[in-house]
C-alpha positions as CSV (number, residue, x, y, z in Angstrom):
1,M,6.4,-14.8,-12.3
2,S,9.5,-16.4,-11.5
3,I,9.2,-20.0,-9.4
4,E,12.6,-19.3,-7.9
5,K,11.3,-16.3,-5.7
6,F,8.8,-19.0,-3.7
7,T,9.7,-21.1,-1.2
8,L,7.0,-23.9,-0.8
9,E,5.1,-24.2,2.5
10,K,2.9,-26.3,4.2
11,V,-0.6,-25.6,5.3
12,L,-1.1,-26.7,9.4
13,S,-4.5,-25.5,10.0
14,V,-7.7,-23.7,8.5
15,H,-9.8,-21.9,10.6
16,R,-13.4,-20.5,8.8
17,W,-15.0,-17.8,10.8
18,T,-18.2,-17.9,8.4
19,N,-18.8,-19.0,4.5
20,T,-17.2,-16.4,3.7
21,L,-14.3,-15.4,5.8
22,F,-11.1,-17.5,6.7
23,S,-7.8,-18.2,8.7
24,F,-4.9,-20.2,7.6
25,T,-1.5,-21.0,9.5
26,M,1.2,-22.6,7.3
27,T,4.8,-23.4,8.1
28,R,7.6,-20.3,7.8
29,P,10.8,-21.1,6.8
30,A,13.9,-19.3,8.5
31,H,14.5,-17.1,6.6
32,F,11.5,-14.6,6.0
33,K,11.8,-11.8,8.2
34,F,8.5,-9.8,8.7
35,T,7.8,-6.4,10.7
36,A,4.5,-6.0,12.0
37,G,2.0,-4.2,9.2
38,Q,3.8,-6.2,6.2
39,F,2.4,-8.3,4.2
40,A,3.3,-11.4,2.0
41,R,2.9,-12.6,-1.1
42,I,1.6,-16.1,-1.5
43,G,0.9,-17.9,-4.6
44,L,-1.2,-21.2,-5.6
45,K,-1.2,-23.5,-8.3
46,V,-4.2,-23.0,-10.8
47,G,-3.7,-25.2,-13.7
48,D,-0.2,-24.5,-14.9
49,D,-0.6,-20.7,-13.4
50,L,0.9,-19.2,-9.9
51,V,-1.7,-17.0,-9.1
52,V,-0.5,-14.8,-6.4
53,R,-1.9,-12.3,-3.8
54,A,-1.0,-10.0,-1.1
55,Y,-2.3,-11.1,2.0
56,S,-0.8,-9.4,5.5
57,V,0.2,-11.4,8.1
58,V,-1.4,-11.4,10.9
59,S,1.3,-13.4,13.2
60,S,3.7,-11.9,15.9
61,P,7.1,-11.3,14.4
62,F,7.9,-13.4,16.5
63,D,5.9,-17.0,16.2
64,E,7.6,-19.9,14.2
65,T,4.5,-20.2,12.3
66,L,2.3,-17.9,9.7
67,E,-0.9,-16.8,9.6
68,F,-3.2,-15.1,7.3
69,F,-6.5,-14.2,7.0
70,S,-8.9,-14.6,3.8
71,I,-12.2,-13.7,2.4
72,V,-13.2,-15.4,-0.5
73,V,-14.1,-13.8,-3.5
74,P,-16.7,-14.8,-6.0
75,D,-15.2,-16.1,-9.0
76,G,-11.6,-15.0,-8.0
77,A,-8.7,-16.5,-9.2
78,F,-7.4,-17.1,-6.2
79,T,-9.5,-16.9,-2.9
80,S,-12.0,-19.7,-4.9
81,N,-9.4,-22.0,-4.9
82,L,-7.9,-21.3,-1.9
83,Q,-10.9,-21.7,0.3
84,H,-10.6,-25.2,-0.1
85,L,-7.6,-25.8,2.0
86,K,-7.4,-28.2,3.5
87,V,-4.2,-29.1,6.7
88,G,-1.4,-30.1,5.0
89,D,-1.8,-28.9,1.3
90,E,0.9,-26.6,-0.4
91,L,1.4,-23.2,-0.9
92,Y,4.3,-20.8,-2.7
93,L,5.8,-17.6,-0.4
94,E,7.9,-15.2,-1.7
95,K,10.9,-15.0,0.0
96,I,10.4,-11.5,1.3
97,P,7.9,-9.3,3.1
98,Y,6.3,-6.1,1.3
99,G,4.9,-3.3,2.9
100,Y,5.1,0.0,4.7
101,L,1.9,-0.1,7.4
102,T,4.5,-0.4,10.1
103,L,4.9,1.7,13.0
104,A,8.4,3.1,12.1
105,R,6.9,4.9,9.3
106,Y,6.5,7.5,12.5
107,Q,8.4,10.2,13.4
108,L,6.7,13.2,14.5
109,P,4.3,13.4,16.2
110,L,5.8,11.2,19.2
111,P,4.0,8.3,19.9
112,Q,1.5,9.0,22.0
113,D,-2.2,7.7,21.0
114,L,-2.2,5.0,18.0
115,W,-5.7,4.2,16.2
116,L,-5.9,1.0,14.3
117,L,-9.0,2.0,11.9
118,G,-9.6,-1.9,10.0
119,T,-12.5,-3.2,7.8
120,G,-12.7,-6.9,7.6
121,T,-9.7,-8.4,6.3
122,G,-8.1,-5.3,7.0
123,L,-7.3,-6.4,11.1
124,A,-4.5,-8.5,10.1
125,P,-1.8,-6.0,9.7
126,F,-3.0,-4.5,13.6
127,L,-3.2,-7.9,14.9
128,S,0.5,-8.2,14.0
129,M,1.5,-5.0,15.7
130,L,-0.5,-5.7,19.4
131,Q,1.5,-9.2,19.1
132,D,4.9,-6.9,19.4
133,F,5.6,-5.8,22.9
134,E,7.0,-2.3,21.3
135,T,4.0,-1.4,20.3
136,W,2.5,-1.5,23.9
137,Q,5.6,0.2,25.3
138,K,5.6,3.3,22.9
139,Y,1.7,4.2,23.2
140,S,0.0,5.1,26.1
141,K,-3.4,4.7,24.4
142,I,-4.2,2.3,21.6
143,H,-7.9,2.1,19.9
144,L,-7.8,-1.3,17.4
145,V,-11.5,-0.4,16.0
146,Y,-12.9,-3.2,13.5
147,S,-16.0,-2.9,11.3
148,V,-17.5,-5.8,9.8
149,R,-21.3,-5.8,8.4
150,T,-22.6,-8.9,11.2
151,Q,-21.9,-10.0,14.1
152,S,-20.6,-13.1,12.5
153,E,-18.2,-11.9,10.7
154,L,-16.7,-10.3,13.9
155,A,-13.3,-12.5,14.0
156,Y,-10.6,-13.1,16.4
157,V,-12.8,-11.1,19.6
158,E,-11.8,-13.7,22.0
159,R,-7.8,-13.3,20.2
160,I,-7.8,-9.7,20.7
161,Q,-8.6,-10.1,24.3
162,E,-5.7,-12.9,25.1
163,I,-3.4,-11.0,23.3
164,A,-4.5,-7.1,25.1
165,E,-3.9,-9.3,28.7
166,T,-0.3,-10.9,27.3
167,F,1.4,-8.3,25.3
168,G,-0.1,-5.5,27.1
169,E,-0.2,-7.0,30.1
170,G,-0.4,-4.1,32.6
171,H,-1.5,-1.9,30.2
172,T,-4.2,0.7,31.1
173,G,-4.5,2.3,27.8
174,F,-6.4,-0.1,25.4
175,K,-9.7,0.0,24.3
176,F,-11.1,-2.6,21.3
177,I,-14.2,-1.5,19.6
178,P,-16.1,-3.2,17.4
179,I,-19.0,-1.2,14.3
180,I,-21.6,-3.5,12.8
181,T,-22.6,-1.5,10.3
182,R,-26.2,-4.1,9.8
183,D,-27.1,-4.3,13.2
184,P,-29.1,-0.9,14.4
185,S,-28.9,-2.3,17.9
186,A,-25.4,-2.2,17.9
187,Q,-22.9,0.8,19.7
188,L,-21.5,1.6,16.4
189,H,-23.3,0.7,13.3
190,E,-22.9,3.8,10.8
191,R,-19.6,3.6,8.8
192,L,-16.3,4.6,9.8
193,P,-16.7,8.2,7.5
194,V,-19.8,9.0,9.4
195,L,-18.5,7.9,12.7
196,I,-15.2,10.1,12.2
197,A,-17.5,13.2,10.9
198,N,-20.3,12.8,13.4
199,G,-17.6,12.5,16.3
200,E,-19.4,8.8,17.8
201,L,-16.2,7.2,17.4
202,E,-14.2,9.3,19.9
203,K,-17.1,9.7,21.8
204,V,-17.0,6.1,22.3
205,A,-13.1,6.0,22.5
206,E,-13.1,8.8,25.0
207,L,-10.4,10.4,23.5
208,D,-10.0,12.9,20.4
209,F,-7.6,12.8,17.3
210,N,-5.5,15.2,17.7
211,A,-2.9,16.4,15.0
212,D,-0.2,17.0,17.4
213,T,-0.4,13.3,18.9
214,S,-2.6,10.6,17.2
215,H,-1.3,8.3,14.6
216,I,-3.9,6.7,12.6
217,M,-3.1,3.8,10.5
218,L,-6.3,2.6,8.2
219,C,-6.8,-0.7,6.2
220,G,-9.5,-2.6,4.9
221,N,-11.1,-2.4,1.6
222,P,-9.9,0.4,-0.8
223,E,-13.4,2.8,-0.6
224,M,-13.1,3.2,3.1
225,V,-9.2,3.5,3.2
226,E,-10.6,6.2,0.8
227,D,-13.6,7.9,2.6
228,T,-12.4,7.5,6.0
229,K,-8.5,9.5,4.3
230,E,-11.4,11.9,3.9
231,A,-13.3,11.9,6.5
232,L,-9.7,12.7,8.5
233,K,-8.0,14.9,7.3
234,A,-11.5,17.2,7.2
235,R,-10.9,16.9,10.7
236,G,-7.5,18.3,10.0
237,L,-5.4,15.4,10.4
238,K,-2.5,15.1,7.8
239,M,-1.1,12.5,5.6
240,N,2.0,10.4,6.5
241,R,4.9,11.2,4.6
242,R,8.2,10.8,4.9
243,G,7.8,10.1,8.8
244,E,6.3,13.0,9.2
245,G,2.2,13.3,9.6
246,N,-0.7,11.1,11.2
247,I,-2.8,9.2,8.9
248,A,-0.9,5.7,7.4
249,V,-2.3,3.4,4.4
250,E,-1.0,0.2,3.1
251,N,-1.3,0.3,-1.1
252,Y,-2.2,-3.9,-1.9
253,W,-3.7,-2.2,-5.1
């Protein structure tokens, strides 16, 4: 991979949520413009090789820094090195952003209710979208549904509240719905496809999925995305193609 496509940026902060989940911020070059929901390609040197991975941007498009949310993959060529990040370290950032998991892709149905369904680090693009005032202006109802395995993996909860109070100030249609799949005492503890099929998610959201009004975005591990897509399609919702339809996903893989 040509190193000329990258700039070298400095790590500004590192926050460890659990042994396997961490966030970091880095400098943002003036030329790096992105739309909320897009991803960046980040590289680090492993020996003589530049190893590159895709990371959705957590930050608002208006932030002066870039924030990312990462999981540690055991023995992964990238994250097994990235997990030791310290303030002051340098990372490579490809000069252009990528991805089509943006609200601009929706033409029909017109924006009314927005469902953001994420697992693990798939929360990242949705945090960026919620830090864009336009999202709050366009949608009368916004449901952020975040599925994790354990309570300790429920990252960014306080930040989500802050975002809703600042970017969504005065907005009355926002709901944050956590799912903790390994905690039977949690209000919702089954996998997303099951909660869609049995109607439990809609019951907690106090809103039904509707092919005429709903925009639904999925981000997370590929198995969840695939199974959730099928569960939504079984409910009469359609994949978003050429601007029309309900369900949008990102393809990193």
